[in-house]
C-alpha positions in Angstrom: 121.9 56.8 80.4 125.4 56.8 81.2 126.6 60.5 82.2 130.5 61.1 82.1 132.1 64.3 83.6 132.4 66.9 81.2 136.4 67.3 80.3 137.5 70.6 81.6 139.2 73.6 80.3 142.3 72.5 82.1 142.0 69.0 80.6 141.3 70.1 77.4 144.8 72.1 77.0 146.5 68.9 78.1 144.9 66.6 75.5 145.8 69.2 72.8 149.3 69.4 74.3 149.9 66.0 74.0 148.0 66.0 70.6 150.5 68.5 69.5 153.4 66.7 70.9 152.7 63.3 69.3 152.0 64.9 66.2 155.5 64.5 64.6 156.0 61.2 65.9 152.8 59.8 64.0 153.0 62.4 61.1 156.7 60.8 60.1 155.8 57.1 60.7 155.9 54.9 57.5 152.5 54.6 55.7 152.9 51.0 56.1 153.2 51.3 59.9 150.1 53.8 60.2 148.2 51.1 57.8 149.1 48.4 60.5 147.8 50.6 63.4 144.4 51.0 61.6 144.1 47.5 61.1 145.0 46.9 64.3 142.3 49.0 65.6 139.8 47.3 63.4 140.5 44.1 65.2 140.2 45.4 68.4 136.8 46.6 67.8 135.7 43.4 66.2 137.1 41.4 69.1 134.8 43.9 71.5 132.1 43.2 69.0 129.4 41.9 71.6 130.0 44.2 74.4 130.0 47.3 71.9 126.7 46.6 70.3 125.1 45.8 73.2 125.9 49.4 75.0 125.2 50.9 71.7 121.6 49.2 71.6 121.1 50.4 75.2 122.0 53.9 74.4 120.5 54.8 70.9 117.6 52.5 70.5 119.1 51.6 67.3 118.2 47.6 66.3 121.0 45.1 66.9 121.0 44.2 63.4 121.6 47.6 62.0 124.4 48.2 64.9 126.2 45.0 63.9 126.4 46.2 60.3 127.6 49.7 61.2 130.2 48.3 62.9 131.5 46.1 60.2 131.0 49.2 58.0 133.3 50.7 60.6 136.4 48.2 60.8 136.0 48.0 57.1 136.8 52.0 56.8 139.7 51.5 59.0 141.0 48.7 56.8 140.4 50.4 53.5 142.4 53.8 54.7 145.0 51.0 55.2 145.2 50.2 51.5 145.0 53.8 50.6 148.1 54.4 52.6 150.1 51.6 51.1 148.7 52.5 47.5 150.2 56.3 48.5 147.9 57.9 45.4 146.3 60.1 47.8 149.4 62.2 48.2 149.0 63.5 44.6 152.9 63.0 43.9 153.8 65.3 40.9 157.4 65.3 39.5 158.8 68.1 37.1 162.4 67.5 36.5 164.4 70.6 35.8 164.2 71.6 32.1 166.5 74.5 30.8 164.5 74.7 27.7 160.9 75.2 29.2 159.1 77.5 26.9 157.6 79.7 29.7 160.7 81.8 28.6 162.8 80.8 31.6 164.4 77.4 32.9 162.3 75.3 34.9 163.6 74.4 38.2 163.3 70.8 39.7 159.9 70.3 41.5 158.5 67.7 43.3 155.0 68.1 45.1 153.9 65.9 47.9 150.9 66.2 50.5 151.7 66.8 54.3 149.2 66.1 57.1 147.8 69.4 58.5 148.4 68.7 62.0 146.3 67.9 65.2 142.4 67.9 64.3 139.5 67.6 66.1 136.4 65.3 65.0 132.8 65.8 66.2 131.0 62.2 66.5 127.3 61.9 65.4 124.3 60.8 67.1 122.6 58.6 64.4 126.1 56.5 63.4 127.4 55.6 67.0 130.2 53.7 64.8 130.7 54.7 61.4 130.4 58.5 62.4 131.5 58.5 65.8 134.8 57.7 67.9 136.4 55.4 65.5 134.4 56.4 62.4 135.1 57.5 59.1 136.5 61.1 60.0 138.7 59.7 62.7 139.9 56.9 60.4 140.9 59.3 57.3 142.5 61.5 59.6 144.8 59.2 61.5 145.5 57.6 58.1 146.6 61.2 56.9 148.9 61.4 60.0 146.8 63.9 61.6 146.5 63.4 65.4 142.8 63.3 66.3 141.0 64.6 69.1 137.4 63.4 69.1 134.3 65.4 71.1 132.2 62.6 71.9 128.4 62.7 71.2 125.9 63.0 74.3 123.6 60.7 72.9 126.0 57.8 73.3 128.7 58.4 76.0 129.5 55.2 77.4 130.0 53.5 74.0 132.5 56.6 73.2 134.4 56.0 76.2 134.6 52.2 75.9 135.3 52.8 71.9 137.9 55.5 72.8 139.6 53.1 75.4 140.2 50.4 72.9 141.5 52.8 70.2 144.3 54.0 72.8 144.9 50.5 73.9 146.3 49.6 70.2 148.2 53.1 70.0 149.9 51.9 73.1 150.7 48.7 72.2 152.9 50.1 69.1 154.5 52.0 71.3 153.4 55.4 70.2 152.4 58.3 72.3 149.1 58.6 73.5 148.3 62.2 72.4 147.6 60.2 69.2 144.3 59.7 69.8 142.1 61.3 72.6 138.4 61.6 73.6 136.6 64.7 75.5 133.1 65.1 76.7 131.2 68.0 77.0 129.9 71.0 74.8 132.3 73.5 76.2 135.1 71.1 75.7 134.1 70.7 71.9 134.2 74.5 71.6 137.7 74.7 73.7 139.5 72.1 71.2 138.4 73.9 68.0 139.5 77.2 69.6 143.1 75.8 70.5 145.4 77.4 68.2 147.6 74.2 67.9 144.4 72.3 66.1 144.4 72.7 62.6 141.1 71.4 61.1 137.6 70.2 62.2 135.2 67.5 60.9 131.7 67.6 62.0 128.3 65.7 61.1 125.2 67.0 62.7 122.7 69.7 62.7 122.8 72.8 60.5 122.6 75.0 63.9 125.4 73.1 65.5 127.6 72.6 62.9 127.3 76.5 61.7 127.9 77.8 65.0 131.5 75.6 65.0 132.3 76.4 61.5 131.8 80.4 62.5 134.1 79.7 65.4 136.7 77.9 63.0 136.8 80.5 60.5 136.8 83.4 63.1 140.2 82.1 64.9 143.3 84.5 64.4 144.4 81.4 62.3 141.1 80.4 60.3 141.0 76.9 59.6 139.2 74.2 57.6 136.1 73.0 58.9 134.3 70.1 57.1 130.5 70.2 58.5 127.8 67.6 57.0 124.7 69.8 58.2 121.4 69.1 56.7 119.5 67.7 53.5 116.2 66.6 52.4 117.6 64.5 49.4 114.5 65.1 46.9 113.6 62.4 44.6 112.1 63.7 41.4 109.9 61.0 39.6 108.8 61.3 35.9 105.5 60.7 34.6 106.5 57.8 32.6 108.3 56.0 35.4 105.0 56.8 37.8 102.8 55.2 34.8 104.9 52.3 34.8 105.8 51.4 38.1 103.6 53.7 40.5 103.4 50.5 43.1 107.4 49.6 43.2 108.2 53.7 43.5 105.7 54.2 46.3 107.1 50.6 48.1 111.0 51.7 47.9 110.3 55.2 49.0 108.3 54.4 52.2 111.2 51.8 52.9 114.0 54.3 52.4 112.2 57.1 54.5 111.2 55.1 57.3 114.5 53.1 57.7 116.5 53.6 61.0 113.5 55.7 62.0 114.3 58.2 59.4 117.3 59.3 60.9 119.7 59.1 58.3 121.2 62.0 56.5 120.3 60.7 53.3 117.1 60.0 53.8 114.3 61.1 51.1 112.6 63.9 52.5 111.0 65.2 49.5 109.1 63.1 47.0 108.2 64.9 43.5 105.2 62.8 41.6 103.0 63.6 38.9 99.7 65.2 40.2 97.8 62.4 38.1 99.7 59.5 39.4 98.4 56.7 41.1 101.5 57.2 43.5 100.1 59.9 46.0 97.1 57.4 46.6 99.1 54.2 47.1 101.0 56.2 49.9 98.2 57.8 51.5 96.7 54.0 52.0 100.0 52.4 52.6 101.2 51.1 56.1 104.2 53.2 57.1 105.4 50.6 59.7 105.4 50.9 63.6 106.8 54.0 65.9 110.2 53.4 66.7 112.3 55.2 69.5 114.6 58.2 68.3 117.9 58.3 69.3 117.8 60.9 72.3 115.4 63.2 73.8 117.2 66.3 72.1 116.3 64.5 68.3 112.9 63.7 69.6 112.2 67.3 70.4 113.5 68.5 67.2 111.8 66.4 65.2 108.5 67.2 66.9 108.9 70.7 66.3 109.9 70.2 62.7 106.8 68.1 62.1 104.7 70.8 63.5 106.0 73.6 61.5 105.3 71.9 58.4 101.8 70.9 59.4 101.1 74.4 60.5 101.4 75.7 56.7 98.5 76.5 55.0 99.6 74.4 51.9 100.6 71.1 53.8 97.9 68.4 54.8 98.5 65.3 56.6 98.5 62.4 53.8 99.0 59.4 55.7 99.8 58.6 59.5 98.2 57.7 62.7 97.5 60.2 65.5 101.2 58.8 67.3 103.1 60.8 64.3 104.1 63.6 67.4 104.1 60.7 70.2 107.3 59.4 72.0 108.1 57.3 70.0 106.6 58.8 66.8 104.8 56.6 64.2 105.6 57.6 60.8 103.8 60.1 58.8 103.6 61.4 55.2 102.7 64.9 54.0 101.3 66.3 50.9 101.5 69.7 49.2 101.6 70.8 45.6 104.5 72.4 43.5 103.0 75.8 43.5 103.4 76.0 47.4 107.0 74.9 47.4 108.1 77.1 44.8 106.6 80.1 46.8 107.9 79.1 50.2 110.7 76.5 49.4 113.0 77.7 52.4 110.1 76.3 54.8 108.6 73.2 52.8 112.3 72.0 52.1 113.8 72.2 55.3 114.9 68.7 57.0 112.9 67.0 59.2 115.4 64.4 61.0 113.0 61.4 61.9 110.3 59.2 60.2 108.1 62.0 58.0 108.7 63.2 54.3 106.8 65.8 52.0 105.2 64.3 48.7 105.0 67.1 46.5 102.6 66.9 43.0 103.5 68.7 40.2 101.8 69.3 36.5 104.9 69.3 34.2 108.6 68.7 33.5 109.3 72.4 33.3 107.8 72.5 37.3 110.6 70.0 37.8 113.4 72.1 36.4 112.2 74.9 38.3 112.0 73.5 41.4 115.7 72.0 40.9 116.6 75.6 40.5 115.3 76.9 43.6 116.6 74.1 46.2 119.3 74.5 48.4 122.2 72.4 48.3 121.8 68.8 48.7 124.0 65.7 49.7 122.0 63.6 47.2 119.3 64.0 44.4 117.5 61.5 42.9 115.7 61.0 39.3 113.2 58.0 39.0 112.5 57.9 35.4 112.8 55.5 32.4 116.0 54.7 30.2 114.0 55.8 26.8 113.0 59.2 28.2 114.0 62.2 26.6 115.0 65.8 27.4 116.3 64.7 30.9 119.6 66.0 30.6 118.8 69.6 31.6 117.3 68.0 35.0 120.3 66.1 35.5 122.7 68.9 34.9 120.5 71.2 37.5 120.3 68.3 40.3 124.4 67.8 39.7 124.9 71.5 40.3 123.1 71.4 43.8 124.3 67.9 45.2 127.1 65.7 46.0 125.8 62.4 44.6 122.9 62.3 42.0 121.2 58.8 41.5 119.2 57.4 38.6 116.6 54.4 40.2 118.1 53.9 43.5 117.2 55.3 46.8 119.6 57.3 48.7 119.9 55.9 51.6 122.8 53.3 52.1 126.0 55.3 51.1 128.7 52.6 50.1 132.2 53.3 51.6 134.2 52.8 47.9 137.0 54.8 46.1 134.6 56.9 43.9 132.1 57.9 46.8 131.2 61.4 47.3 129.3 62.5 50.2 129.1 66.1 50.4 127.4 68.8 48.8 126.7 72.7 48.5 125.9 74.5 51.6 124.1 73.8 53.8 124.8 70.3 53.2 128.2 70.8 54.0 130.4 73.6 54.7 133.1 72.4 52.3 131.5 71.5 48.7 134.5 70.0 47.5 135.4 67.3 49.7 133.6 64.0 50.9 133.4 62.4 54.4 132.7 58.7 53.0 134.9 56.9 50.5 138.8 57.0 50.1 138.8 60.6 49.1 137.9 61.8 52.6 141.5 61.3 53.7 142.5 64.7 51.3 140.5 67.1 53.9 143.4 66.5 56.1 146.6 67.1 54.1 147.7 69.9 52.4 150.2 70.1 49.3 153.5 71.3 49.6 156.5 71.6 46.6 160.1 70.8 47.0 161.8 73.0 44.8 166.0 72.0 43.9 166.6 69.5 47.1 169.3 66.6 46.9 167.3 63.5 47.2 168.3 62.6 50.6 166.3 65.7 51.9 163.2 64.8 50.0 160.3 62.5 51.3 160.7 59.2 50.4 157.9 59.3 47.9 159.4 62.5 45.6 163.0 60.3 45.4 164.1 59.3 41.8 164.7 55.9 43.3 
């Protein structure tokens, strides 16, 4: 693996200084011009596709097909935010003309509200999506679209890819005559901390572990000037199978679950890590007898060691048994494995049994009646997703839907949670510990709203207003 020299403290100060100096230039650029820059970045990445995918494969062990698809998603995100900029709806413009008869008891002044970019921000790249959640991924695309300058802290799992991607983005920015501080990449854990601590940084965005994300979140909110920190941390994405669905299509449910759970070696933030099934259904037996697929290398040694530790902890629980999986489940690379337990054990120790294991394993939980589904839904932590596999004509599912919606950012019906579409209505977030900011999303066009803040202008002449607030 390529090892790049960590960015020094002095270099971090220089990087943030250039980001702060470039912010007025980038933030005041016409939205159309920012859109063109994003589209040109997408084209530059497309032009280097073969080299980018080759390096990504060498550093992450992910399959070429998966990486090509992810790079396509990355360039799509950049172009989509170009459309968002041209539309301008994310600004949330509201116009209240002066009204001397306003019924509050006093005249209403002329008020016009829009959104302004926060300032320089830091983005922490993820290990499991070396393109879509990394250097030029969704956080970077949405922050640049908002008008923020961006400092990316590269992930140690793919340093050469990070360096090349950063060079390609900077090349496009330079070609437009923009200052190089619009976008930078730093390397090393200490550099990532130092950037976040710099008073000129106005927000942070992170995708990764609960431990790492919480440590950075604590830094962000403990600064003399606390700043927003948008962290995606952890989720087991439970799937609740009703008795009617289990009876009607047990085989397809078992197959769909295995495919979703083992995809990308289980290294997806929306992997279904808990499957809740009726205790008398055939699903558990089908899973026990199923071929879970071959062992696949995990992203890096740290992911491997963390996964093994999580599975060992799960297996040490007295209420858990190995349901399916070979002796290589703890090897390097690990073979997929399934574990079984009952809902009483989970309700008695939900913190331990509902913990994320980032890799190709999951827990199958047997329940007796619908009331136990509701009980589990009420005690589970915040999640990115929660799924119901049910039949359309079933009654009394509304309480379960409502309970899951209160604890997850995305609730699915008869679909598997892996595969997060980049769309206008997408919500990729959820209550803690899924994220540190449940009211935001890191996927979809609403992601741009994390990096702007509302400002109201009162009584100004037209020529002093932002263009989107003028009557013309």
